[in-house]
N, C-alpha and C positions, 0 to 999 in steps of 0.2 A: 040476424042473430037475436034470440029471445033472452034478454037479461032479466026481465021482471020476475021470472019464476024462481030465481035463486037469491038467497040472502046476499046483500051486497054492502061493501064499504062505500064510502062517499064516491059518487060519480063526478068526475071532473071533466069539463068540456073546454073547448078552445077559448071561450070568453073569460075563463079564469087564468089563462096562461099567456105569457108574453116573453119576448126575448129568447126565442128558441135558438139553440146552438147544437151542432153535431158534436158528440163526444166519442162514440165508439160503435162498433157493430160486432155481432157474434152469432153463435148458433141460434140464439133465441130471436134475434132481430136487431133493430136499430135502437141506440140509446141516445137520448137528448138531454140537455140541460135547459130548463126554462124557469121563469119566475112566476110564482103564484101571486096574482095581483092583490088578493085579499089577505093572505097570510103574510105577505112580504118576505117570503123565503124562496131561495133557490131549491128546486126539486129536480130529481132525475126521472125521466120518462122512458120506460122500456116498451117499445112497440113489439108485439110478439107475432111471429109467423105461426098462426094458429088456425085450426079449423073449428067448427062448431063444438065438437065434443071436447077438444082440449081447452077451449075457452071456458066451458063449464067447470073443468078441473081447476083452471086458474082462478075463477071466481070463488070456488069453494076454499081453495088454499088461502086466498087473500082474506076471506072472512075469518078463517081459523087464526091467521096471524094478527088480525085486528083484535081478537079476543084477549090476547096477552102480549107481552113484549119482553125484550131482554136487551141489556146494554150492548151486547155483542152480536146481535142479529139485526140486520137492516130492517127498518120499519117500512111497512107498506102503508102509505097515507091515503090511498084511494085507487080507483080504477079510472083510467083514461078512456074516454070514448069520443071520437071526433076525427076530423080530417086535419092532419098536421100540415103546416105550411109547405108549399112549393111542390112536394114530391108525389103526394098521393091524391088520387081522384075519387077515392071512396073512403068511407068511415073505417077507422082502425080501432083496435082494442089493445090496451096496454096497462102496465102497472105504474103508478106514481109513487115514488119512493124518496126518502130523504137523500139529499145530495152530499156526496163524500168528497171533500176538497182535495185530498191527496191521491185520488185514484185507487188503483188496485195494488195489491202486494206484488204482483208480477211486474207492473211498471216500476215499482220502487226498486226491486232487485235489478232490473235492467238499467235504471239510472245510476244506481250505486256501483254497478258492474261487479257485484259481489254481495256477501251477506251484510245485514245491518250490524251495528255494534252489539256485542253480546247481551248487555242488559235489555236492549230492545228485542232481540231474538227471543229471550225467555219470556218477555211480556207478551209478545205476539203468540207464542206457542200456548201460553196459558189462556189468553183471551179466546183464541180459536177453540180450544177444548171446552171452555165455559159455554160458548155459543152452541157448539155441537151437543153438549150434554143437555142443554135446555131443549133443543129440538127433539132429542131422543126421549126426554121425559114427558113430552106432550102425550095426550091420550086421544087417538093412538099415536105412537111415535112418528115423527116426521123425518123421513130419511132425506139426506141431502143428495147423495148419488152423483155429485159432480164437484167434489171438494178438491180445489187446486188453487194456485196463487191468484189467478185472474178472478176467482169468485170470493176473494177476501178483499174487502174495501177498507180504506183508511181515512179517518177524519183528519182534521188539521193538527191534532195532537199525536197522530200516527197510532191511534187505537184502532183495533180491528173489529169489523162487523162482517158477518156472513151474508152472502146474497145468493140468489138462484137456488135456494133450498127447495127440494121437492119438485123442481120443474124439469129435472132431467128426464123423467118418464114421459112428460109431455113432448119434449123435444124429440125423443126417440120415436114416439108413435107418429109424430108429424113428419119426421124425416123419412120414415119407412113408407108412409102414405104418399110421400112425394117421390118415392123411388130413389132416395138419396142414401147411399151406404156410408157416407163420409162423416156421420155425426160423431164418431169416436175420435176423429183426428183433431189436430190443433192443440194437443196437450192433454186431453182427457184420457186417451188410451193409456198413458204412462201411469195414471193414478188408479186404474181399475184393478180389482183383486183377481187372483188366479182363477177362482171359481167361475168368473165371468167368461173365461176362455175355454174352460174344460167341459162345462155342462152343455148339453145339446141345445141347439137353437130353439129358443122359446121356453126352455125349462129353467133357466137361471132366474132365481128369485132373490133379489137383493135383500139384505138384512142390515141391522145395526153394525154388524161386523164388517160389512162392505165399506161403510163410512170410516170405520176405525183403520182399516187398511190404507185408505186414501190419506188419512191423517198422518200415518207413519211416513209415507212418501213425502207429504207436504212438509213435515218436520225436517226431513233431510234437505229439501230444497231451501227452506229458510236458513238452515245452519250453514249451508255451503254456498248459497247464492246461485245455484245452478239448476238447470232443468234436468230431471232424471233421464238417462238413456239418450242424451243429446247426440245427434249425428248417427243414430241407429235407425235402420229401416223399421217401419211399423210392423212389417211381417216378422222381423226378428224379435221385436218386443213381444208380439203375440206368442212366439215360439218359446221364448226363454222364461217369461214370468211364470207360466204354469209349472216349469221345471225347477222353480225355486230361486232363480236369479233375482237379485235386488241391487239397488244402488250401493256403492262401496262404502262401508263403514270405516275403511282405512284411509279415506280421503284426507289429505293433509289439513283441510279446513276443520276437521273434527278432532284435532289434537287436544286431549283433555288435560294435559299437564299444566296448562296455564289458565284454564277456565273452570271456575267453580260451578258445579251443577250440570256440566255438559255430559259427564259420564251417565248420569241418570237419564238424560234425554236420549243418548245413543242407545242405551238399553231399552228404552221405551219404543224407539223406532223398530228394533228387531222384534219386539213382542207384537206391535201393531201390525206389521206386515207378515206375520206368521202364516205359513201355508194353510194351516187348519183354521177355519173361521172360529171354531169353538175355543181355540187356544188364545185368541186375541182378547185383550182387556176391554172392558166397557169404558165409556168416556168418564165415568165416575172414577174408575181406576186410573185413567190417564191424569186426571186432575190431581191425584195424590202426588204424582211425580212433578207435574208442571208447577204446582203451587210452591213446592219446596225450592225448586230451581229459581223461580221468579222472586221469591222472598229473599233468597241469597244475593240476588243481583239488583234488587229494587232500588237501593241508594244511587245507582248509576244511571237510572232510566232518564231522569231530567236532562243530564248532560248528553246522553246518547241521542235523545230527541232533538236537542239543540244542535248537535253536530250534524245530524241528517238534514235538518232544516237548512243549515248553511250550505251544505252540498247541493241540495235540490234548488235552492234559490240562486246559487252561483251558476248552476247549469242553465237555469232559466234565463239568467242575465247574459251568459255567453252565447246562448242561442240568438238572443236579440242582437248582440254585437256582430254575430256572423251575418245576420241579415243586413246590418248596416254596412259591413264590408263589401257586400254585393253592390253597393252604390258607389264604390271606388272604381274609377276608370283610369287605367294606366296606359299611356300612349307609348309606342315603340321609341327606342333611342332616336334622337334627332341628329341628322347627319352633320349639321353645322357645328354642334358642340359636344356630341357624344352623350348628351344628357337625356333624361326622361321627364315626362310631365304627368302629374297625378291630378285628376279632377275629382273633387269631393262634392257630392250633391246630396243634400238632405241627410247628412251623416251626423247624428247627435253624439255629443261627447268627444268628438274628434276635431272640432273646428269652431270658429266663431264666424257667424255669417253663413252664407250659402253660395254654392257654385264657385268655390275657391280653387286656385291652382297652385301647385307646388312644382318648382323646377329643381331637378337634381342634376347638376353638371358633373360629368365623368372626370375623374382625376387624370391629368396628362402624365404620361410616363417620362421620367427624367432620362435624357439621352445617355447618361453615364451609368444607368442602372443595369445590373446583370440581366441576361435573358431569363425569361420565365422558365420555371421547372415544372414539367408535367409529372406529378407524383401519383397519377392514377394507377400505375403499374407497381408502385412500391407497396409491399405487403409486410407489416411488422412480423418479426420472428415469432411472436406469440400466436398470431393468426395462422402463420404457416404451420406451426406445430399442431394447432387445433384441427385444421382441415386435413392435414396429412397423417394424423394419428390413425 
């Protein structure tokens, strides 16, 4: 691969990186976390499944993004070229980006099992619109083409930054070259505009309005905490989107009666996912709505971020506790006394010392006690009425 003929950001090789860790994988390739030994910073490294032509496009885009920057667009710090540890036998090409401590918006929604607190919802909606408006204001405009929760990353303060902007074209061309028709799957399909399905193969030309449509679907996902068209076959999604079907605006999560600013956001969703691309607003128009809603809810943002941090940290702690409980070994009841034995080995927070044993002796039934009653067939009258209604 000839790199020297293209303007390049900093080239980063293996001798500048240490402490590699797997983070994620996706349509673009494998993502790692590593530490840059000179900068003293953790960075994210995205190794790209790319051929020679798409690699040139990646380099051009990386150079474009190095010329400017925005608080809500992920920074490209350089180009990685080298052989990552363990897995690869040949040199790889990738992007070196700032590392986002809290992962993606998709992972946040999954961990919360629902939407974030409303003040944080409005801040995320506004920050994403700010980032997209910046990309569209570049000359020429840089289209994202793959706007969805997994491509919105969060820093430790839960502020949003866009990633994978402009790379969707590269992935599609590479996927087709590899004979892979599945590049649309995995969540991307649900965020694609209707014109992508109705125009003949090869004639669809994405525009700024394509990104605006995806933003409308993304807003719905943030506000409800759900994936659009969940449990619906992809063939049915392809069939119904061109016919005007959209996620439900009557979802109970979108009750505006108790949430200031939500009605404006709901109205914006409908405008963004309009069937006619020319009727959709620009991101400058979106900002007029999101800024008002954000300012109305701004006083509650700090408490909302603190609340989400507590939830995320507690889930992280409970995950560790579950791993500790795997170290508990419970022996069957002992015939001599009807008790059980529990062996705790290397279990932190539950014991003092190591390899401790606990004996629980079963209670003996008093000879004068009444016989046991099997209540399994007893059904409360309320349940009978419910199931027999």
